[in-house]
C-alpha positions as CSV (number, residue, x, y, z in Angstrom):
1,X,-46.1,-13.7,33.5
2,X,-46.1,-10.8,31.2
3,X,-48.1,-11.1,28.0
4,X,-47.7,-9.1,24.8
5,X,-50.4,-6.5,24.2
6,X,-52.9,-7.0,21.4
7,X,-52.8,-3.3,20.7
8,X,-51.6,-2.2,17.2
9,X,-47.8,-1.6,17.0
10,X,-46.3,1.6,15.5
11,X,-43.9,1.0,12.6
12,X,-41.0,2.3,14.8
13,X,-41.4,-0.6,17.2
14,X,-41.6,-4.3,16.3
15,X,-42.3,-6.3,19.4
16,X,-40.2,-9.5,19.5
17,X,-37.7,-8.4,16.9
18,X,-34.4,-10.1,17.3
19,X,-32.3,-7.0,17.0
20,X,-34.7,-4.8,19.0
21,X,-33.0,-3.0,21.9
22,X,-34.5,-1.4,24.9
23,X,-36.1,1.8,23.6
24,X,-34.9,5.2,24.4
25,X,-37.4,7.8,23.2
26,X,-37.4,11.6,23.5
27,X,-39.8,12.9,26.1
28,X,-43.0,14.4,24.7
29,X,-42.9,16.9,27.5
30,X,-39.6,18.2,26.0
31,X,-41.3,18.8,22.6
32,X,-40.6,15.5,21.0
33,X,-42.3,12.1,20.7
34,X,-46.0,11.4,19.9
35,X,-48.7,13.8,21.1
36,X,-51.9,11.9,22.1
37,X,-55.4,13.0,22.9
38,X,-54.9,13.0,26.6
39,X,-51.7,15.1,26.1
40,X,-53.7,17.8,24.6
41,X,-56.2,17.8,27.5
42,X,-53.7,17.8,30.3
43,X,-51.5,20.4,28.5
44,X,-54.5,22.7,28.1
45,X,-55.2,22.8,31.8
46,X,-51.8,21.8,33.1
47,X,-53.3,18.8,34.8
48,X,-50.0,17.1,35.8
49,X,-48.6,15.6,39.0
50,X,-45.2,17.3,39.1
51,X,-42.1,16.6,41.2
52,X,-38.9,18.6,41.4
53,X,-35.9,17.0,43.1
54,X,-34.1,19.8,44.9
55,X,-30.6,18.4,45.2
56,X,-30.2,17.5,41.5
57,X,-32.7,20.0,40.0
58,X,-34.3,17.0,38.2
59,X,-38.0,17.2,37.3
60,X,-40.6,14.6,36.4
61,X,-44.3,14.8,35.8
62,X,-47.2,12.4,35.2
63,X,-50.7,12.9,33.8
64,X,-53.1,13.6,36.6
65,X,-55.0,10.4,36.7
66,X,-55.5,10.6,40.4
67,X,-57.0,7.5,42.2
68,X,-56.5,8.7,45.8
69,X,-56.0,12.0,47.4
70,X,-56.2,12.9,51.1
71,X,-54.8,16.0,52.9
72,X,-54.5,15.3,56.6
73,X,-53.9,18.0,59.2
74,X,-52.9,16.5,62.5
75,X,-53.4,18.9,65.4
76,X,-51.3,17.7,68.3
77,X,-52.1,18.5,72.0
78,X,-50.3,17.2,75.0
79,X,-53.0,16.0,77.4
80,X,-52.4,15.7,81.1
81,X,-55.0,14.3,83.4
82,X,-55.0,15.5,87.0
83,X,-56.7,14.3,90.1
84,X,-60.2,15.8,90.7
85,X,-60.5,17.4,87.3
86,X,-62.8,15.9,84.7
87,X,-61.2,17.5,81.7
88,X,-57.5,17.2,80.9
89,X,-55.1,20.1,80.9
90,X,-54.0,20.5,77.2
91,X,-50.9,22.1,75.9
92,X,-50.6,22.8,72.2
93,X,-47.6,21.2,70.5
94,X,-48.1,21.7,66.7
95,X,-50.1,21.1,63.6
96,X,-48.6,18.7,61.0
97,X,-49.7,18.1,57.4
98,X,-49.5,14.9,55.5
99,X,-50.6,14.2,51.9
100,X,-51.5,10.8,50.6
101,X,-51.6,10.6,46.8
102,X,-52.2,7.8,44.4
103,X,-52.2,8.0,40.7
104,X,-52.2,5.7,37.6
105,X,-49.8,6.1,34.7
106,X,-51.5,5.0,31.6
107,X,-50.0,4.7,28.1
108,X,-51.9,5.3,24.9
109,X,-49.1,4.1,22.7
110,X,-45.9,2.0,23.1
111,X,-43.8,5.1,22.8
112,X,-45.7,6.6,25.7
113,X,-45.3,3.4,27.7
114,X,-41.5,3.6,27.4
115,X,-41.6,7.3,28.4
116,X,-43.8,6.5,31.4
117,X,-41.5,3.7,32.5
118,X,-38.5,6.0,32.3
119,X,-40.4,8.7,34.3
120,X,-41.2,6.1,37.0
121,X,-37.5,5.2,37.1
122,X,-36.5,8.9,37.4
123,X,-38.9,9.3,40.3
124,X,-37.5,6.4,42.2
125,X,-34.0,7.8,41.7
126,X,-35.2,11.0,43.3
127,X,-35.9,9.1,46.6
128,X,-32.2,8.6,47.3
129,X,-29.8,11.2,48.9
130,X,-26.8,12.8,47.3
131,X,-23.3,12.2,48.6
132,X,-20.1,14.2,48.6
133,X,-16.7,12.6,48.1
134,X,-14.0,13.9,50.4
135,X,-10.3,13.3,49.7
136,X,-7.5,13.5,52.3
137,X,-4.1,13.5,50.6
138,X,-3.4,11.2,47.7
139,X,-4.6,7.9,49.1
140,X,-7.4,8.5,51.7
141,X,-11.0,9.3,50.7
142,X,-14.4,9.2,52.3
143,X,-18.0,9.5,51.2
144,X,-20.3,11.8,53.2
145,X,-24.1,12.3,53.0
146,X,-24.6,15.7,51.4
147,X,-28.3,16.4,51.0
148,X,-31.5,14.4,51.8
149,X,-34.0,13.6,49.1
150,X,-36.3,16.5,49.5
151,X,-38.5,17.6,46.7
152,X,-41.2,20.0,45.6
153,X,-44.5,18.6,44.3
154,X,-47.5,20.2,42.6
155,X,-50.9,19.1,41.4
156,X,-52.9,22.1,40.1
157,X,-54.0,24.3,43.1
158,X,-54.6,21.2,45.4
159,X,-51.0,20.7,46.1
160,X,-49.1,23.9,45.7
161,X,-47.2,26.6,47.5
162,X,-49.6,29.2,48.8
163,X,-47.0,31.9,48.3
164,X,-47.0,31.4,44.5
165,X,-50.4,30.1,43.6
166,X,-53.6,32.2,44.0
167,X,-57.2,31.6,42.9
168,X,-59.9,34.2,42.6
169,X,-63.4,33.3,41.4
170,X,-65.6,35.9,39.8
171,X,-69.3,35.1,39.9
172,X,-71.9,36.4,37.5
173,X,-73.5,39.6,38.7
174,X,-77.1,38.5,37.8
175,X,-79.1,35.7,39.5
176,X,-81.3,32.9,38.3
177,X,-85.1,33.0,38.4
178,X,-85.1,31.3,41.7
179,X,-82.9,34.2,43.1
180,X,-79.8,32.1,43.4
181,X,-76.3,33.3,42.4
182,X,-75.2,31.9,39.1
183,X,-72.1,29.8,38.7
184,X,-68.6,31.1,38.4
185,X,-68.0,33.3,35.4
186,X,-64.2,33.3,35.3
187,X,-61.3,32.3,37.5
188,X,-58.0,34.3,37.8
189,X,-55.3,31.8,38.6
190,X,-51.7,32.4,39.2
191,X,-49.8,29.2,38.5
192,X,-46.3,27.8,37.9
193,X,-44.5,24.5,37.9
194,X,-43.2,22.3,40.7
195,X,-39.9,24.2,40.9
196,X,-41.4,27.6,41.2
197,X,-44.8,26.9,42.9
198,X,-44.4,23.4,44.3
199,X,-45.0,22.4,47.9
200,X,-41.8,21.4,49.8
201,X,-42.2,17.8,51.0
202,X,-40.3,14.9,52.5
203,X,-41.4,11.8,50.4
204,X,-42.5,8.6,52.1
205,X,-42.7,5.0,50.9
206,X,-43.8,4.6,47.3
207,X,-45.8,1.6,46.0
208,X,-45.4,0.8,42.3
209,X,-47.8,-1.7,40.8
210,X,-47.0,-2.5,37.2
211,X,-50.5,-4.1,36.6
212,X,-48.9,-6.6,34.2
213,X,-51.4,-9.3,34.9
214,X,-54.3,-6.9,34.0
215,X,-53.0,-4.5,31.4
216,X,-50.1,-6.5,30.0
217,X,-46.7,-5.2,28.9
218,X,-44.7,-4.5,25.8
219,X,-42.1,-7.3,25.4
220,X,-38.9,-6.5,23.4
221,X,-35.8,-8.7,22.7
222,X,-32.3,-7.8,21.8
223,X,-29.7,-9.7,19.8
224,X,-28.4,-11.6,22.8
225,X,-31.8,-13.0,23.6
226,X,-32.5,-10.7,26.6
227,X,-36.0,-9.5,27.2
228,X,-37.3,-6.1,28.2
229,X,-40.8,-5.6,29.7
230,X,-42.4,-2.2,29.6
231,X,-45.8,-2.0,31.4
232,X,-48.7,-0.3,29.7
233,X,-50.3,0.7,33.1
234,X,-48.6,1.6,36.3
235,X,-50.3,2.4,39.6
236,X,-48.3,4.5,42.1
237,X,-49.1,5.6,45.7
238,X,-47.1,7.4,48.3
239,X,-47.4,9.7,51.4
240,X,-45.6,13.1,51.8
241,X,-44.8,15.1,54.9
242,X,-45.3,18.8,54.1
243,X,-42.5,21.2,55.1
244,X,-44.1,24.7,54.8
245,X,-41.5,27.4,53.9
246,X,-43.9,30.3,54.4
247,X,-45.7,31.9,57.4
248,X,-48.6,30.0,58.9
249,X,-51.2,30.9,61.4
250,X,-52.7,34.1,62.7
251,X,-50.9,37.3,63.8
252,X,-52.2,39.8,66.3
253,X,-52.4,43.2,64.7
254,X,-51.7,46.0,67.2
255,X,-53.2,49.3,66.2
256,X,-50.7,51.7,67.8
257,X,-52.5,54.8,66.6
258,X,-55.7,53.7,68.3
259,X,-53.8,53.0,71.6
260,X,-52.2,56.4,71.5
261,X,-55.6,58.0,70.9
262,X,-57.1,56.1,73.8
263,X,-54.3,57.2,76.1
264,X,-54.6,60.9,75.2
265,X,-58.4,60.8,75.6
266,X,-58.0,59.2,79.1
267,X,-55.4,61.8,80.1
268,X,-57.7,64.7,79.0
269,X,-60.7,63.1,80.7
270,X,-59.2,62.6,84.1
271,X,-57.5,65.9,84.3
272,X,-58.5,67.4,87.7
273,X,-60.3,64.2,88.8
274,X,-59.4,62.4,92.0
275,X,-58.0,58.8,91.4
276,X,-60.5,56.3,92.7
277,X,-63.5,58.5,92.0
278,X,-66.4,57.2,90.0
279,X,-65.7,59.4,87.0
280,X,-62.0,58.4,87.0
281,X,-62.9,54.7,87.1
282,X,-65.3,55.1,84.2
283,X,-62.7,56.9,82.1
284,X,-60.1,54.2,82.9
285,X,-62.5,51.4,81.9
286,X,-63.2,53.2,78.7
287,X,-59.5,53.4,77.9
288,X,-59.0,49.7,78.6
289,X,-61.8,48.8,76.3
290,X,-60.3,50.8,73.5
291,X,-56.9,49.3,74.1
292,X,-58.3,45.7,74.0
293,X,-60.1,46.5,70.8
294,X,-56.9,47.8,69.2
295,X,-54.9,44.7,70.2
296,X,-57.5,41.9,69.6
297,X,-57.6,42.1,65.8
298,X,-56.3,38.8,64.5
299,X,-55.2,38.7,60.9
300,X,-53.9,36.0,58.7
301,X,-50.1,36.0,58.4
302,X,-48.7,36.8,54.9
303,X,-49.1,33.8,52.6
304,X,-51.6,32.3,55.0
305,X,-54.3,34.3,53.4
306,X,-54.5,31.9,50.5
307,X,-53.3,28.8,52.4
308,X,-53.5,25.9,51.5
309,X,-55.4,25.7,48.2
310,X,-54.7,29.2,46.8
311,X,-58.2,30.6,47.4
312,X,-58.0,34.2,48.6
313,X,-60.5,35.1,51.2
314,X,-60.9,37.8,53.9
């Protein structure tokens, strides 16, 4: 059973008041409400877990009190065992990515508790699809599924779109007495919000634990005797299937100039030579080595250079 908190109550809220209605407070993230110490911290570093609902353009974010984070990359091969062969014949099918994220929503004040509860409700609404009403004549109508509940999510550079987020570390030029490189001097970080730099995901099941038995809840009454419970602490956990909307993998870079140069060198070298002779075979082998060198250069495709955590490397 929910129990009133022993925390001090702001003058704007009187728990248990007969005429107290369910609170509706302006969001602090929109510039209103009470700014707490943790607000200042997460605002300074943008340490938020953000979600952007694509069909409705609705956004919601929570302070980054992460309790669980795992990024799973599942490489799928089709394995076929054949008679007389010790190892299976493998055929590559694909690489899928799934993120498991758990976080706790904690309130430092009763106003923030109401804001957090409203944010949780908004997130739950984002898990449902959108529909389109179709009318046929004056009497007939039908409802059709319009868009699935896809969203973009972002948590610093750990969950972000590699196309829009980049991280470059600049070390100190000098070294310690032991000869080791000193720590990072500065970091150049290109950032954004969930809408502009979020990772496109299909949300999975969400678990919402109100922690009422441990942290309690704010209890309010209205004039009709109805009660409203607003938890002070909420634990949330979900899984997300990542849908990358940028290039992935490696691309073979073909150096056409090097191939053309190798062909011309071979033509000039074998001029006057008999096909099949030792000198001819040597020139041909040299040409083939040059062509292989010009076509075996694998490079990271586009945005894959900073995939998945925004760190640019060669």
